[in-house]
C-alpha positions in Angstrom: -40.1 123.9 105.9 -38.2 122.5 102.9 -41.4 121.5 101.2 -43.0 124.9 102.0 -40.0 126.8 100.6 -40.0 124.6 97.5 -36.5 123.4 98.2 -37.7 119.8 97.8 -40.6 118.7 95.6 -41.7 115.3 97.0 -43.9 112.7 95.2 -47.4 112.3 96.4 -46.7 108.9 98.0 -43.5 110.2 99.5 -45.2 113.3 101.0 -48.2 111.4 102.3 -46.2 108.7 104.0 -45.6 111.3 106.7 -48.3 112.8 108.8 -48.0 116.6 108.9 -50.2 118.3 111.5 -51.3 121.8 110.5 -49.3 121.9 107.2 -51.7 124.1 105.3 -51.4 127.3 107.2 -47.5 127.4 107.3 -47.4 126.6 103.6 -49.8 129.5 102.8 -47.6 131.9 104.8 -44.4 130.8 103.1 -45.9 131.1 99.6 -47.1 134.7 99.9 -49.6 134.0 97.1 -52.7 136.4 97.0 -54.7 133.8 95.1 -54.0 131.2 97.8 -54.9 133.7 100.5 -58.2 134.3 98.8 -58.9 130.6 98.6 -58.3 130.2 102.3 -60.7 133.1 103.0 -63.4 131.6 100.9 -63.1 128.3 102.5 -63.3 129.8 106.0 -66.4 131.7 105.1 -68.1 128.7 103.5 -71.4 128.0 105.2 -71.9 124.5 104.0 -68.6 123.0 105.1 -67.8 122.2 108.7 -64.4 122.6 110.3 -63.2 119.2 109.3 -64.2 119.7 105.6 -62.6 123.2 105.6 -59.3 121.7 107.0 -59.4 119.0 104.4 -60.0 121.4 101.5 -57.0 123.5 102.6 -54.8 120.4 103.0 -55.7 119.0 99.6 -54.8 122.2 97.8 -51.5 122.7 99.6 -50.7 119.0 99.1 -51.4 119.3 95.4 -49.3 122.5 95.0 -46.4 120.9 97.0 -46.3 117.6 95.0 -46.9 119.2 91.6 -44.6 122.2 92.1 -47.1 124.8 90.9 -48.9 127.8 92.2 -52.6 128.1 92.7 -53.0 130.1 89.5 -51.7 127.1 87.6 -54.2 124.6 89.2 -56.4 123.5 86.3 -59.3 121.0 86.5 -56.9 118.5 84.9 -54.2 119.1 87.5 -56.6 118.7 90.5 -58.3 115.7 88.9 -54.8 114.0 88.5 -54.2 114.7 92.2 -57.6 113.1 93.1 -57.0 110.0 91.0 -53.5 109.5 92.3 -54.8 109.6 95.9 -57.5 107.1 94.9 -54.9 104.8 93.2 -52.6 104.9 96.2 -55.3 104.4 98.7 -54.7 107.8 100.4 -58.2 109.3 100.0 -59.6 110.2 103.4 -62.4 107.7 104.4 -61.4 105.1 101.7 -61.2 101.5 102.9 -61.4 98.0 101.6 -65.2 98.2 101.4 -65.4 101.6 99.8 -62.9 102.5 97.1 -65.1 104.9 95.2 -64.2 108.1 97.1 -62.3 110.9 95.5 -59.9 113.4 97.2 -60.1 117.2 96.8 -63.9 117.2 96.5 -64.4 120.3 98.7 -61.4 122.0 97.1 -62.9 121.4 93.6 -66.3 122.9 94.5 -64.7 126.0 96.2 -62.5 126.7 93.2 -65.5 126.3 90.9 -67.6 128.7 93.1 -64.7 131.2 93.1 -64.7 131.2 89.3 -61.1 129.8 89.2 -62.2 127.0 86.9 -63.5 127.9 83.4 -67.2 127.7 82.6 -68.4 124.2 81.6 -66.2 122.5 84.2 -68.1 119.6 85.8 -69.6 120.5 89.1 -67.9 117.7 91.1 -64.9 115.4 90.7 -67.2 112.5 90.3 -69.1 114.3 87.5 -65.9 114.1 85.3 -66.5 110.3 85.0 -70.2 110.4 84.3 -70.9 109.9 80.6 -73.1 112.2 78.6 -75.3 111.2 75.8 -73.8 109.6 72.8 -74.5 111.0 69.3 -76.4 108.7 67.0 -73.2 107.9 65.3 -71.6 107.1 68.6 -74.5 104.7 69.5 -73.8 102.7 66.3 -70.1 102.9 66.3 -69.9 101.3 69.8 -70.2 98.1 67.8 -68.2 96.7 64.9 -70.2 97.2 61.8 -68.0 96.4 58.8 -70.5 97.2 56.0 -70.4 101.0 55.6 -73.7 101.2 53.8 -75.5 99.3 56.5 -73.8 101.4 59.2 -75.1 104.6 57.5 -78.6 103.0 57.2 -78.6 102.3 60.9 -77.5 105.9 61.7 -80.1 107.4 59.4 -82.8 105.1 60.9 -81.9 106.0 64.5 -81.7 109.7 63.6 -85.3 109.5 62.3 -86.5 107.6 65.4 -84.7 110.0 67.7 -87.4 112.7 67.2 -90.2 110.6 68.8 -88.4 108.6 71.5 -86.3 109.2 74.6 -82.6 108.5 74.9 -82.9 105.3 76.9 -85.2 103.8 74.3 -82.9 105.0 71.5 -79.9 103.4 73.3 -81.7 100.1 73.6 -82.8 100.2 69.9 -79.3 100.8 68.8 -78.0 97.9 70.9 -80.7 95.6 69.4 -80.1 96.6 65.8 -76.4 97.1 65.7 -75.1 94.6 68.3 -77.7 91.9 68.5 -78.8 91.9 64.9 -76.4 93.1 62.2 -73.1 92.5 64.0 -74.2 88.9 64.5 -75.3 88.7 60.9 -71.9 89.8 59.7 -70.2 87.2 61.9 -72.5 84.5 60.5 -72.4 85.7 56.8 -69.4 88.0 56.3 -70.4 88.7 52.7 -73.9 89.9 53.5 -74.4 93.4 52.0 -78.2 93.9 52.2 -81.1 93.1 54.5 -82.4 90.2 52.5 -81.5 87.2 54.7 -81.5 83.6 53.5 -83.4 81.1 55.5 -80.1 79.5 56.6 -78.6 82.8 57.9 -81.8 83.7 59.6 -82.1 80.3 61.4 -78.4 80.6 62.6 -79.2 84.2 63.8 -82.2 83.0 65.8 -80.0 80.3 67.4 -77.3 82.8 68.2 -79.5 85.3 70.0 -80.9 82.7 72.3 -77.8 83.0 74.5 -75.9 85.9 75.9 -72.8 86.8 73.9 -70.5 86.8 77.0 -71.9 83.6 78.5 -73.2 80.9 76.1 -74.5 78.9 79.0 -77.0 81.6 79.9 -80.3 81.8 78.1 -81.5 85.2 77.0 -84.8 86.3 78.5 -85.4 89.3 76.2 -85.2 87.6 72.9 -88.7 88.8 72.0 -87.7 92.4 72.4 -84.9 91.9 69.8 -87.3 90.3 67.4 -89.8 93.1 67.8 -87.1 95.7 67.3 -85.8 94.1 64.1 -89.4 93.5 62.8 -90.2 97.2 63.5 -87.0 98.2 61.6 -88.1 96.3 58.5 -91.7 97.6 58.7 -90.6 101.2 59.2 -88.4 101.0 56.1 -91.3 99.7 54.1 -93.6 102.5 55.3 -91.0 105.3 54.9 -90.1 104.2 51.4 -93.6 105.2 50.2 -93.0 108.9 51.0 -89.2 108.9 50.6 -88.3 106.2 48.1 -84.9 107.8 47.2 -83.6 107.2 50.7 -85.3 104.0 51.9 -86.7 102.1 48.9 -83.3 100.3 48.1 -83.4 98.7 51.5 -87.0 97.4 51.4 -87.2 93.6 51.5 -89.6 91.1 53.1 -89.2 90.9 56.9 -87.5 87.6 57.7 -89.2 87.3 61.1 -92.1 84.9 60.8 -95.3 85.2 62.8 -94.6 81.8 64.4 -91.3 83.2 65.8 -93.3 85.7 67.8 -95.8 83.1 68.9 -96.1 83.0 72.6 -95.1 86.6 73.1 -98.5 87.4 74.7 -98.3 84.3 76.8 -94.9 85.4 78.1 -96.3 88.8 78.9 -99.1 87.2 80.8 -96.6 85.1 82.6 -94.6 88.2 83.6 -97.8 89.8 84.9 -98.6 86.7 86.9 -95.2 86.7 88.5 -95.5 90.4 89.3 -98.9 89.8 90.9 -97.6 86.9 93.0 -94.7 89.2 94.1 -97.2 91.8 95.1 -99.3 89.3 97.0 -96.2 88.1 98.9 -95.0 91.5 99.8 -98.3 93.0 100.9 -98.3 91.3 104.3 -94.6 92.1 104.7 -94.8 95.8 104.1 -96.2 96.7 107.6 -93.2 94.9 109.1 -90.8 96.9 107.0 -92.6 100.1 107.8 -92.5 99.4 111.5 -88.8 98.6 111.3 -87.8 101.8 109.6 -90.0 103.9 111.9 -88.7 102.4 115.1 -85.2 102.6 113.8 -85.4 106.3 113.1 -87.1 107.0 116.4 -84.4 105.0 118.3 -81.5 106.9 116.7 -83.2 110.3 117.0 -83.9 109.7 120.7 -80.5 108.3 121.4 -78.8 111.3 119.8 -80.9 113.7 121.9 -79.9 111.8 125.1 -76.2 111.8 124.1 -76.3 115.6 123.3 -76.9 116.5 126.9 -74.2 114.0 128.2 -70.6 115.3 128.7 -67.7 113.6 126.8 -66.7 110.3 128.4 -69.9 110.1 130.7 -72.2 107.2 130.8 -76.0 107.4 130.3 -78.9 105.0 129.9 -81.4 105.1 127.1 -84.4 102.7 127.1 -82.7 100.4 129.5 -79.4 100.1 127.6 -76.2 101.6 128.8 -74.0 103.9 126.6 -70.9 106.0 127.0 -70.2 109.2 125.2 -67.0 109.0 123.1 -64.0 111.0 124.6 -61.3 110.7 122.0 -58.6 113.4 121.3 -60.6 114.1 118.1 -63.7 114.7 120.1 -61.9 117.0 122.5 -60.4 119.0 119.6 -63.7 119.4 117.9 -65.5 120.6 121.0 -63.8 123.9 120.4 -65.2 124.3 116.9 -68.5 126.1 116.2 -70.4 122.9 115.3 -69.0 121.0 118.3 -67.9 117.3 118.3 -69.8 114.7 116.4 -72.3 112.6 118.4 -70.5 109.2 118.9 -71.4 106.8 121.6 -70.1 103.4 122.7 -72.6 100.6 123.4 -71.4 99.2 126.8 -72.9 95.8 126.1 -71.3 95.2 122.7 -68.4 97.7 122.8 -69.5 99.0 119.3 -69.0 102.6 118.4 -72.1 104.3 116.9 -71.9 107.5 114.9 -75.3 108.9 115.9 -75.3 111.9 113.5 -74.7 109.6 110.6 -77.0 106.8 111.8 -79.9 109.2 112.4 -79.4 110.8 109.0 -79.5 107.4 107.2 -82.5 106.3 109.3 -84.5 109.4 108.5 -84.0 109.1 104.7 -84.9 105.4 104.9 -88.2 106.4 106.5 -88.9 109.3 104.2 -88.2 107.4 101.0 -90.5 104.5 102.0 -93.3 106.8 103.2 -93.3 108.9 100.0 -93.1 105.8 97.7 -95.9 103.9 99.4 -98.3 106.8 99.8 -97.8 108.3 96.3 -97.0 105.3 94.0 -94.4 107.4 92.1 -91.4 105.9 90.3 -88.0 106.1 91.9 -86.8 108.5 89.2 -89.8 110.7 89.9 -89.0 110.6 93.6 -85.4 111.9 93.1 -86.8 114.6 90.8 -89.2 116.1 93.4 -88.3 119.7 94.2 -89.6 122.3 96.6 -91.6 123.6 93.6 -93.5 120.3 93.4 -95.6 121.2 96.4 -98.7 123.1 95.4 -102.1 124.1 96.9 -105.5 123.8 95.3 -108.6 125.5 96.6 -111.8 123.7 95.9 -115.1 125.6 95.2 -116.3 125.0 98.7 -113.2 126.7 100.1 -111.3 123.6 101.2 -107.5 123.7 100.5 -105.9 120.6 99.1 -102.2 120.0 99.2 -100.9 118.7 95.8 -97.7 117.0 94.7 -96.8 117.8 91.1 -94.8 115.0 89.6 -92.5 115.7 86.7 -92.8 113.4 83.8 -90.5 110.4 83.9 -91.5 107.9 81.2 -94.2 110.1 79.6 -94.1 113.7 78.6 -97.2 114.6 80.7 -97.0 116.2 84.1 -99.4 114.8 86.6 -100.8 116.0 90.0 -101.3 113.8 93.1 -103.6 115.0 95.9 -101.6 114.4 99.1 -103.0 112.2 101.8 -102.3 113.3 105.4 -99.6 110.6 105.6 -97.9 111.7 102.4 -98.2 115.4 103.4 -96.5 114.6 106.8 -93.6 112.8 105.1 -93.1 115.7 102.6 -93.3 118.2 105.4 -90.7 116.4 107.4 -88.3 116.4 104.4 -88.8 120.2 103.9 -88.3 120.9 107.6 -85.0 119.1 107.5 -83.8 120.8 104.4 -84.7 124.2 105.7 -83.3 123.7 109.2 -82.0 126.9 110.8 -84.0 129.0 108.4 -81.7 128.2 105.4 -83.2 127.9 101.9 -83.0 124.5 100.2 -79.7 124.5 98.2 -79.9 124.6 94.4 -78.3 121.5 93.0 -77.9 120.0 89.5 -79.1 116.4 89.3 -77.5 113.8 87.0 -80.0 111.6 85.3 -78.4 108.1 84.8 -81.0 107.1 82.2 -80.9 110.2 80.0 -77.3 110.9 80.9 -77.9 114.6 81.3 -77.5 117.2 84.0 -80.6 119.2 85.2 -80.7 122.9 85.9 -79.9 123.9 89.5 -83.1 123.2 91.4 -84.2 122.9 95.1 -84.4 119.1 95.1 -86.1 117.6 98.2 -84.2 114.4 98.4 -80.7 115.8 98.6 -78.2 115.2 101.4 -74.6 115.9 102.3 -72.1 113.0 102.6 -68.7 114.4 103.6 -68.0 117.4 101.5 -70.4 116.5 98.7 -73.9 117.7 98.5 -75.9 115.7 96.0 -79.3 114.3 95.2 -80.1 110.7 96.2 -79.5 108.3 93.3 -81.9 105.5 92.4 -79.3 102.9 93.1 -78.7 104.3 96.6 -82.4 103.7 97.4 -82.2 100.2 96.1 -79.2 99.4 98.3 -80.9 101.0 101.3 -84.0 98.8 100.9 -81.8 95.7 100.6 -79.9 96.6 103.8 -83.2 97.1 105.8 -84.6 93.8 104.5 -81.4 92.0 105.5 -81.7 93.4 109.0 -85.3 92.2 109.3 -84.3 88.8 108.0 -82.2 88.2 111.0 -85.3 87.9 113.2 -88.1 87.3 110.6 -87.7 84.3 108.3 -90.3 85.7 105.9 -87.6 88.2 104.7 -84.9 85.6 104.1 -85.9 85.2 100.4 -87.8 88.4 99.9 -86.6 92.0 99.4 -88.3 95.2 98.4 -87.5 97.3 95.3 -88.8 100.9 94.8 -91.2 99.6 92.1 -92.8 97.2 94.6 -94.3 100.1 96.4 -95.8 101.4 93.2 -97.5 98.1 92.5 -98.7 97.9 96.1 -100.1 101.4 95.8 -101.9 100.5 92.6 -103.3 97.4 94.2 -104.5 99.2 97.3 -106.3 102.1 95.5 -108.0 100.0 92.8 -109.0 97.1 95.1 -110.1 99.8 97.6 -112.8 101.0 95.2 -111.1 103.8 93.3 -112.0 103.6 89.6 -109.2 102.2 87.5 -109.1 105.3 85.2 -108.5 107.5 88.3 -105.8 105.1 89.4 -104.2 105.3 86.0 -104.1 109.1 86.2 -102.4 108.9 89.6 -99.8 106.5 88.4 -99.2 108.3 85.1 -100.3 105.5 82.9 -101.6 106.4 79.4 -103.2 102.9 79.0 -105.7 101.4 81.4 -104.3 97.9 80.7 -101.0 99.0 82.1 -102.7 99.9 85.4 -104.6 96.7 85.4 -101.3 94.8 85.0 -100.0 96.5 88.1 -103.0 95.4 90.2 -102.8 92.1 92.1 -106.3 90.9 92.9 -106.7 89.0 96.1 -109.4 86.3 96.7 -110.9 88.4 99.5 -111.2 91.4 97.2 -113.1 89.3 94.7 -115.5 87.9 97.3 -116.0 91.3 99.0 -116.7 93.2 95.8 -119.0 90.6 94.4 -120.9 90.4 97.7 -121.3 94.2 97.6 -122.6 93.9 94.0 -125.2 91.2 95.1 -126.3 93.3 98.1 -126.7 96.4 95.8 -128.7 94.4 93.2 -130.9 92.9 95.9 -131.6 96.3 97.4 -132.9 97.5 94.0 -135.5 94.7 93.7 -138.9 94.4 95.4 -138.9 92.5 98.7 -141.9 90.5 97.4 -139.5 88.6 95.1 -137.6 87.3 98.1 -140.0 84.9 99.8 -139.3 81.8 101.8 -139.0 78.5 99.8 -141.8 76.0 100.6 -140.9 72.3 101.3 -142.7 71.3 98.1 -140.6 73.7 96.0 -137.4 72.6 97.6 -138.2 68.9 97.0 -138.9 69.6 93.3 -135.6 71.5 93.0 -133.6 68.6 94.6 -135.4 66.1 92.3 -134.6 68.2 89.2 -131.0 68.7 90.3 -130.3 65.0 90.8 -131.7 64.3 87.3 -129.5 66.9 85.7 -126.4 65.5 87.4 -126.9 62.1 85.8 -125.3 63.1 82.4 -122.6 65.8 83.1 -123.2 66.9 86.6 -122.9 70.6 85.7 -125.8 71.4 83.4 -127.0 75.0 84.0 -130.4 74.8 82.3 -132.9 76.9 84.2 -135.6 74.9 86.0 -138.8 74.5 84.0 -137.3 75.5 80.6 -136.9 73.3 77.4 -133.7 71.2 77.4 -131.3 72.0 74.6 -129.8 68.5 74.9 -133.2 67.0 74.0 -133.7 65.7 77.5 -130.5 63.6 77.4 -130.5 63.5 81.1 -133.8 61.8 81.3 -132.8 59.3 78.6 -129.6 58.6 80.4 -131.6 58.1 83.6 -133.9 55.6 81.9 -130.9 53.7 80.6 -129.3 53.6 84.0 -132.6 52.3 85.5 
């Protein structure tokens, strides 16, 4: 009562050291604040929040008002963000633990206030969004590093501004890092008085030696040294080229490129080595993929069936599922939630292990594990393209014969060209299951904004397919989430399958496996390139791992086809005389080299060296 009447204004830690049951509603009544009353009404009517999330949103707002001594009209994004960060710093965020310290408080309250129009336009959509960096300006990309020479700094800014028009932000960011941090900042450290791009041989050799190692760890060799050399070489060549049309801006910087051809020697060999390692990785994972697929399918089927069995079981009662005994949880929290519209969460206790299993959460995770793997392996799309799929990506195409084909329209990721993938029955089934889950109970797919960690931009609100709700936050799956999910599944399999002890899957592995399967299966490589979104056929060929069986099988088909085109009269049985003559000739040809391929009965280009050698031996 003292807190609600504003007689005492406690600190956040002092207030939260106590456990107040039902604090939000008495506080609202004591305040007699129309804005606070409206907030409570909006929270109660919110369709996406369950009763627990609604209770938490009300508590977060009343707790923030109590500890900061303000009314709701004075709650700004900064004030609520301060409250959220203080909860995180003090370890008071609901659900936070030693393993997960990334959660923020007041997430539901933030979104409700934003939807009410309480926060000004331009406010980040979620609390976490406040900490996601946007794109740097060209000046910001360069000024991240200490460039002492003002003229060179301006040159780098002008150069990157020129390149910005024909490249994406990720490439521009990497180019700025190579030129500013790995090139000129190192040059200034080696030669502090250097004021132009003309490097002496001594400075250049020292720079080459410096970039062989990582700046933070001199014991670690750099693997991408060639990319730095190519970026710097391109920088010098671009300046030479641009100076012809714009000499007033670029000509003063034109000097011979210090990077010698021999410094790039072996670049193609290293690229071939990378392709070889990737092909070996694909060959190793191809026989492992059916094991992973079976694991995620059976895991989802298990949790879905277990949840349905638990749904019809009263609280505290025991039941058996597939020969294993479980007991439905009967905690005070379960009994309290049974009175809510959504009912208690499905939690069971495994009688054999005593472990508590949150079935709603486990089934949700298992479904998305299955859906992600199915879509990746049947489409060959990139992980960024997977997370960008929306309800609008599903199209239909009617062929001239009246047949309707389901299509998946993939938004451009690395290229600027949109592409279309005809969906196989397996891919269509996986996409249909995702749509069915998102549109459960007849609801439309929520419109969300997706943060692109590569481009560092937010998309327009769209009905993304791979979105899910975790707690109070509804968001699109992040690429790193998929990577961690695959790692967890491989760790589970490794406990019973030694082949997975040193092997794991990444999202891009499925893309390489898809390319290998379609090309080795007989699909023309240019069609495979179109499905994968490659502009260069060599890129697709680099994705394909050729197996020995594929070589033998395809060559055998070629021989059979060629044989079928020729007359049967040409394929007669060999007579004993002909076979004896062939063996005699073959033995003679082996005398010199053992591998002479001269056709039988033709002049010898070695001037009958084999016969001469045979005479000498005799």
